[in-house]
Backbone as CSV, one residue per row, in Angstrom:
resi,resn,N_x,N_y,N_z,CA_x,CA_y,CA_z,C_x,C_y,C_z
1,MET,23.425,41.865,-8.596,24.736,41.306,-8.403,24.636,39.790,-8.515
2,PRO,25.344,39.163,-9.437,25.268,37.710,-9.631,25.905,36.965,-8.454
3,LEU,25.396,35.740,-8.232,25.932,34.886,-7.177,27.236,34.248,-7.624
4,SER,28.139,34.068,-6.668,29.365,33.328,-6.967,29.012,31.837,-7.042
5,ARG,29.897,31.056,-7.579,29.656,29.605,-7.658,29.458,29.019,-6.261
6,ARG,30.224,29.475,-5.322,30.114,28.972,-3.946,28.753,29.340,-3.356
7,GLN,28.335,30.600,-3.541,27.029,31.030,-3.032,25.900,30.230,-3.690
8,PHE,26.020,30.025,-4.977,25.003,29.260,-5.706,24.941,27.824,-5.189
9,ALA,26.114,27.216,-4.971,26.168,25.832,-4.485,25.534,25.721,-3.098
10,VAL,25.823,26.687,-2.218,25.246,26.668,-0.878,23.728,26.839,-0.962
11,LEU,23.269,27.788,-1.780,21.834,28.014,-1.942,21.142,26.773,-2.500
12,ALA,21.752,26.145,-3.482,21.169,24.936,-4.075,21.103,23.799,-3.057
13,ALA,22.082,23.732,-2.178,22.116,22.663,-1.176,21.042,22.840,-0.104
14,ILE,20.766,24.080,0.282,19.795,24.289,1.356,18.382,24.555,0.850
15,ALA,18.206,24.810,-0.415,16.879,25.141,-0.963,15.818,24.089,-0.657
16,PRO,16.115,22.787,-0.764,15.066,21.800,-0.465,14.524,21.893,0.955
17,TRP,15.327,22.386,1.896,14.847,22.508,3.277,14.114,23.825,3.514
18,ILE,14.369,24.807,2.684,13.715,26.099,2.829,12.388,26.120,2.091
19,VAL,12.393,25.664,0.858,11.197,25.669,0.022,10.700,24.242,-0.074
20,ARG,9.715,23.917,0.729,9.172,22.560,0.741,7.728,22.622,0.313
21,PRO,7.285,21.680,-0.505,5.878,21.676,-0.892,4.996,21.382,0.318
22,ALA,3.876,22.044,0.367,2.925,21.801,1.448,2.213,20.493,1.195
23,SER,1.972,19.761,2.259,1.212,18.522,2.107,0.158,18.477,3.202
24,ALA,-1.027,18.118,2.812,-2.121,18.043,3.778,-2.033,16.724,4.527
25,HIS,-2.314,16.774,5.799,-2.370,15.556,6.594,-3.480,15.733,7.606
26,HIS,-4.256,14.693,7.793,-5.403,14.771,8.678,-5.089,14.071,9.980
27,GLY,-5.355,14.735,11.084,-5.297,14.070,12.375,-6.642,13.404,12.621
28,TRP,-6.760,12.725,13.721,-8.021,12.052,14.044,-9.138,13.061,14.274
29,GLY,-8.791,14.279,14.712,-9.788,15.278,15.059,-10.669,15.741,13.913
30,SER,-10.214,15.606,12.681,-11.021,16.065,11.547,-12.038,15.017,11.091
31,PHE,-12.106,13.911,11.791,-13.036,12.843,11.436,-14.101,12.693,12.521
32,ASP,-15.311,12.330,12.110,-16.443,12.176,13.020,-16.355,10.828,13.727
33,GLN,-15.779,10.828,14.924,-15.560,9.584,15.653,-16.801,9.107,16.402
34,ASP,-17.891,9.842,16.282,-19.146,9.408,16.905,-19.956,8.519,15.970
35,ARG,-19.522,8.406,14.725,-20.286,7.614,13.755,-19.339,6.721,12.950
36,PRO,-18.969,5.559,13.500,-18.097,4.654,12.756,-18.824,4.073,11.540
37,LEU,-18.090,3.952,10.452,-18.626,3.397,9.211,-17.979,2.062,8.914
38,TYR,-18.685,1.253,8.161,-18.169,-0.016,7.661,-18.075,0.090,6.141
39,LEU,-16.917,-0.268,5.608,-16.720,-0.341,4.163,-16.035,-1.661,3.834
40,GLU,-16.311,-2.176,2.668,-15.561,-3.319,2.159,-15.508,-3.201,0.649
41,GLY,-14.465,-3.775,0.080,-14.355,-3.721,-1.364,-13.036,-4.269,-1.852
42,THR,-12.806,-4.026,-3.116,-11.601,-4.484,-3.797,-10.637,-3.325,-3.947
43,VAL,-9.374,-3.563,-3.626,-8.350,-2.523,-3.738,-8.106,-2.225,-5.213
44,VAL,-8.235,-0.948,-5.566,-7.980,-0.487,-6.929,-6.544,0.012,-7.037
45,THR,-6.133,0.844,-6.067,-4.747,1.324,-6.017,-4.266,1.317,-4.574
46,SER,-2.964,1.220,-4.423,-2.330,1.163,-3.119,-1.133,2.104,-3.123
47,LYS,-1.023,2.930,-2.095,0.150,3.794,-1.907,0.744,3.431,-0.557
48,TRP,1.854,2.749,-0.598,2.514,2.297,0.626,3.611,3.301,0.924
49,GLN,3.244,4.414,1.589,4.150,5.542,1.800,3.749,6.278,3.068
50,ASN,4.629,7.170,3.530,4.295,8.050,4.640,3.764,9.358,4.078
51,PRO,2.921,10.123,4.765,2.696,10.036,6.200,1.812,8.865,6.616
52,HIS,1.095,8.223,5.677,0.337,7.023,6.004,0.071,6.271,4.712
53,ALA,-0.074,4.980,4.833,-0.427,4.162,3.668,-1.870,4.485,3.282
54,GLU,-2.178,4.341,2.010,-3.518,4.642,1.512,-3.960,3.564,0.534
55,LEU,-5.227,3.257,0.577,-5.829,2.347,-0.392,-7.019,3.054,-1.026
56,ILE,-7.218,2.841,-2.301,-8.468,3.227,-2.954,-9.204,1.916,-3.176
57,ILE,-10.427,1.833,-2.636,-11.200,0.612,-2.817,-12.472,0.916,-3.598
58,GLU,-12.955,-0.096,-4.278,-14.235,-0.005,-4.963,-15.219,-0.892,-4.226
59,LEU,-16.312,-0.280,-3.787,-17.334,-1.003,-3.037,-18.226,-1.794,-3.988
60,PRO,-18.694,-2.944,-3.561,-19.629,-3.695,-4.401,-21.006,-3.024,-4.380
61,ALA,-21.782,-3.286,-5.411,-23.171,-2.804,-5.415,-23.910,-3.515,-4.294
62,GLY,-24.790,-2.815,-3.621,-25.600,-3.444,-2.578,-24.835,-3.809,-1.327
63,LEU,-23.834,-3.011,-0.956,-23.052,-3.276,0.252,-23.973,-3.390,1.465
64,LYS,-23.718,-4.406,2.288,-24.494,-4.627,3.506,-23.537,-4.848,4.675
65,LEU,-24.025,-4.553,5.875,-23.239,-4.859,7.067,-23.197,-6.368,7.248
66,PRO,-22.042,-6.947,7.540,-21.975,-8.385,7.799,-22.744,-8.740,9.072
67,ALA,-23.429,-9.849,9.052,-24.224,-10.285,10.207,-23.352,-10.505,11.442
68,ASP,-22.085,-10.902,11.251,-21.207,-11.206,12.378,-20.337,-10.029,12.816
69,LEU,-20.541,-8.858,12.251,-19.639,-7.724,12.502,-19.478,-7.435,13.993
70,ALA,-20.553,-7.337,14.737,-20.485,-6.984,16.157,-19.802,-8.060,16.999
71,ARG,-19.665,-9.278,16.477,-19.061,-10.387,17.233,-17.618,-10.677,16.824
72,ARG,-17.056,-9.895,15.908,-15.688,-10.161,15.469,-14.691,-9.911,16.591
73,THR,-13.659,-10.733,16.610,-12.596,-10.597,17.595,-11.624,-9.530,17.123
74,LEU,-11.263,-8.627,18.040,-10.366,-7.531,17.705,-9.067,-7.658,18.480
75,PRO,-7.962,-7.218,17.903,-6.682,-7.308,18.605,-6.541,-6.208,19.652
76,ALA,-5.754,-6.481,20.675,-5.437,-5.463,21.678,-4.437,-4.496,21.062
77,GLN,-4.608,-3.229,21.360,-3.652,-2.233,20.891,-3.316,-1.286,22.034
78,SER,-2.275,-0.504,21.864,-1.798,0.341,22.958,-2.691,1.542,23.235
79,ALA,-3.522,1.950,22.293,-4.474,3.043,22.533,-5.750,2.471,23.143
80,ALA,-6.398,3.286,23.943,-7.660,2.870,24.559,-8.783,3.059,23.547
81,VAL,-9.155,1.993,22.881,-10.219,2.032,21.884,-11.247,0.976,22.279
82,ASP,-12.509,1.368,22.346,-13.570,0.414,22.672,-14.030,-0.230,21.363
83,GLY,-13.249,-1.188,20.902,-13.515,-1.855,19.637,-14.878,-2.506,19.534
84,PRO,-15.295,-3.305,20.529,-16.618,-3.926,20.437,-17.749,-2.904,20.276
85,ALA,-17.640,-1.771,20.980,-18.672,-0.734,20.847,-18.668,-0.140,19.440
86,LEU,-17.472,0.036,18.857,-17.394,0.563,17.487,-18.036,-0.401,16.501
87,LEU,-17.746,-1.681,16.647,-18.329,-2.672,15.742,-19.852,-2.675,15.863
88,ALA,-20.347,-2.595,17.094,-21.797,-2.629,17.314,-22.479,-1.369,16.772
89,LYS,-21.771,-0.268,16.749,-22.333,1.020,16.341,-22.135,1.315,14.849
90,ALA,-21.313,0.536,14.171,-20.958,0.822,12.770,-22.178,0.798,11.861
91,THR,-22.166,1.722,10.915,-23.222,1.814,9.910,-22.582,1.889,8.530
92,LEU,-23.403,1.815,7.522,-22.933,2.016,6.159,-22.940,3.511,5.861
93,PRO,-22.107,3.954,4.925,-22.143,5.380,4.570,-23.479,5.745,3.933
94,ARG,-23.872,6.996,4.116,-25.099,7.490,3.481,-24.841,7.921,2.046
95,ARG,-23.635,8.311,1.765,-23.299,8.771,0.416,-23.172,7.581,-0.517
96,SER,-23.282,7.834,-1.804,-23.351,6.741,-2.777,-22.048,6.489,-3.530
97,ASP,-20.940,7.089,-3.095,-19.671,6.879,-3.796,-19.320,5.402,-3.845
98,ARG,-18.865,4.945,-4.986,-18.425,3.548,-5.120,-16.939,3.404,-4.822
99,ARG,-16.172,4.492,-4.950,-14.734,4.455,-4.649,-14.456,5.305,-3.424
100,TRP,-13.705,4.723,-2.510,-13.328,5.388,-1.272,-11.823,5.308,-1.080
101,GLU,-11.260,6.355,-0.500,-9.857,6.342,-0.087,-9.813,5.933,1.371
102,LEU,-9.040,4.912,1.668,-8.841,4.470,3.048,-7.489,4.971,3.514
103,GLU,-7.482,5.832,4.532,-6.238,6.282,5.148,-5.885,5.281,6.231
104,LEU,-4.734,4.646,6.059,-4.292,3.652,7.027,-3.363,4.321,8.033
105,ALA,-2.409,3.609,8.554,-1.476,4.138,9.547,-0.137,4.444,8.886
106,PRO,0.757,5.144,9.597,2.113,5.326,9.083,2.781,3.965,8.878
107,LEU,3.752,3.923,7.990,4.405,2.645,7.662,5.045,1.978,8.870
108,THR,5.585,2.765,9.807,6.193,2.142,10.988,5.146,1.381,11.795
109,ARG,3.936,1.917,11.873,2.878,1.221,12.605,2.386,0.022,11.806
110,MET,2.298,0.155,10.479,1.892,-0.985,9.651,2.896,-2.125,9.836
111,GLU,4.170,-1.784,9.925,5.211,-2.795,10.143,5.088,-3.416,11.531
112,ALA,4.754,-2.613,12.539,4.571,-3.147,13.900,3.452,-4.190,13.918
113,TRP,2.408,-3.959,13.115,1.299,-4.911,13.025,1.625,-6.067,12.076
114,LYS,2.768,-5.967,11.393,3.196,-6.981,10.419,2.243,-7.058,9.217
115,VAL,1.758,-5.891,8.800,0.911,-5.816,7.612,1.837,-5.684,6.411
116,THR,1.744,-6.628,5.505,2.518,-6.512,4.272,1.748,-5.636,3.301
117,GLU,2.458,-5.089,2.336,1.823,-4.178,1.379,0.608,-4.836,0.736
118,ILE,-0.480,-4.128,0.759,-1.733,-4.624,0.196,-1.783,-4.178,-1.258
119,ARG,-1.970,-5.108,-2.144,-1.892,-4.831,-3.585,-3.272,-4.717,-4.216
120,SER,-3.291,-4.136,-5.402,-4.525,-4.052,-6.196,-5.119,-5.443,-6.356
121,GLY,-6.432,-5.516,-6.282,-7.136,-6.784,-6.422,-7.473,-7.452,-5.105
122,ALA,-6.799,-7.045,-4.022,-7.080,-7.640,-2.706,-8.454,-7.190,-2.222
123,ARG,-9.094,-8.040,-1.436,-10.376,-7.690,-0.803,-10.079,-7.274,0.627
124,VAL,-10.623,-6.144,1.040,-10.438,-5.648,2.396,-11.770,-5.123,2.918
125,SER,-11.862,-5.018,4.231,-12.981,-4.311,4.847,-12.401,-3.490,5.989
126,ALA,-13.162,-2.477,6.414,-12.634,-1.562,7.415,-13.759,-0.934,8.217
127,ILE,-13.403,-0.596,9.447,-14.237,0.234,10.313,-13.445,1.513,10.507
128,GLY,-14.094,2.646,10.332,-13.392,3.912,10.498,-14.336,5.081,10.448
129,TYR,-13.780,6.237,10.146,-14.525,7.482,10.239,-14.322,8.337,8.995
130,THR,-15.319,9.129,8.692,-15.231,10.104,7.620,-15.539,11.471,8.221
131,GLY,-15.550,12.491,7.389,-15.835,13.834,7.876,-17.254,13.961,8.417
132,ALA,-17.469,14.980,9.216,-18.797,15.230,9.781,-19.827,15.342,8.670
133,ASP,-20.958,14.710,8.862,-22.056,14.695,7.885,-21.624,14.137,6.526
134,GLU,-20.502,13.408,6.507,-19.968,12.792,5.281,-19.747,13.819,4.177
135,LYS,-19.417,15.048,4.581,-19.121,16.083,3.589,-17.679,15.947,3.149
136,GLY,-17.384,16.483,1.976,-16.028,16.437,1.452,-15.812,15.175,0.641
137,ASP,-14.555,14.806,0.505,-14.193,13.634,-0.292,-14.598,12.341,0.404
138,ALA,-14.699,11.284,-0.371,-15.013,9.955,0.154,-13.731,9.357,0.731
139,VAL,-13.402,9.797,1.945,-12.176,9.382,2.629,-12.558,8.819,3.986
140,MET,-11.990,7.663,4.305,-12.199,7.053,5.620,-10.859,6.933,6.331
141,ARG,-10.819,7.383,7.577,-9.671,7.140,8.442,-9.935,5.812,9.124
142,VAL,-9.099,4.826,8.859,-9.368,3.454,9.297,-8.932,3.225,10.737
143,GLU,-9.859,2.694,11.516,-9.585,2.281,12.897,-9.203,0.802,12.919
144,TYR,-10.021,-0.042,12.278,-9.744,-1.476,12.179,-9.758,-1.878,10.714
145,LEU,-8.721,-2.611,10.315,-8.596,-3.085,8.940,-8.656,-4.606,8.945
146,PHE,-9.515,-5.158,8.108,-9.675,-6.603,7.974,-9.132,-7.018,6.608
147,VAL,-8.136,-7.911,6.621,-7.537,-8.418,5.389,-7.485,-9.932,5.522
148,GLY,-8.261,-10.625,4.697,-8.336,-12.077,4.829,-8.875,-12.418,6.211
149,ASP,-8.161,-13.292,6.923,-8.608,-13.682,8.260,-7.905,-12.886,9.366
150,LYS,-7.218,-11.804,8.983,-6.490,-10.988,9.958,-7.192,-9.653,10.164
151,VAL,-7.029,-9.108,11.381,-7.567,-7.788,11.700,-6.473,-6.990,12.407
152,TYR,-6.382,-5.718,12.056,-5.350,-4.836,12.596,-6.010,-3.600,13.188
153,GLY,-5.573,-3.200,14.389,-6.040,-1.966,15.024,-5.054,-0.859,14.713
154,LEU,-5.432,0.068,13.853,-4.466,1.018,13.317,-4.303,2.311,14.105
155,ARG,-5.037,2.498,15.176,-4.900,3.719,15.973,-3.535,3.769,16.656
156,SER,-3.035,2.597,17.028,-1.769,2.535,17.768,-1.058,1.231,17.458
157,SER,-0.053,0.935,18.218,0.718,-0.290,18.017,0.053,-1.468,18.733
158,PRO,0.438,-2.686,18.357,-0.108,-3.853,19.055,0.271,-3.809,20.537
159,ALA,-0.644,-4.249,21.388,-0.367,-4.270,22.830,0.333,-5.558,23.204
């Protein structure tokens, strides 16, 4: 039995809410928070969108931990994060990928920190987490993002 124009119009109007594409999103729990990593590099691509902003960075050859990393000043944020301990514990990744995806925060939180869209060519560094045993894709969930002389704590809003 064919649909009437009215039935078709109603179905077409509600279809986007009924049939929605699935999208993967990672909570903090899927990342190994016992082993913070340090990455730095040049932004290759930037996606300034929800559920969170993302950067693809290219790491330089011979990446090393900065000598001053453990002494960097970190901003206060509303979540209880022991930033100095994370900086002191940070290591380089064991895997050899030169390109990494950095998962940042949702846009509302990026705006709360007053982070403007980071464009291709920018230099950034980050402290964050990857999957257990660094298995899976080269993806880091960023805890602290360093852009120029600014640092942002992305777990929560500024305190």
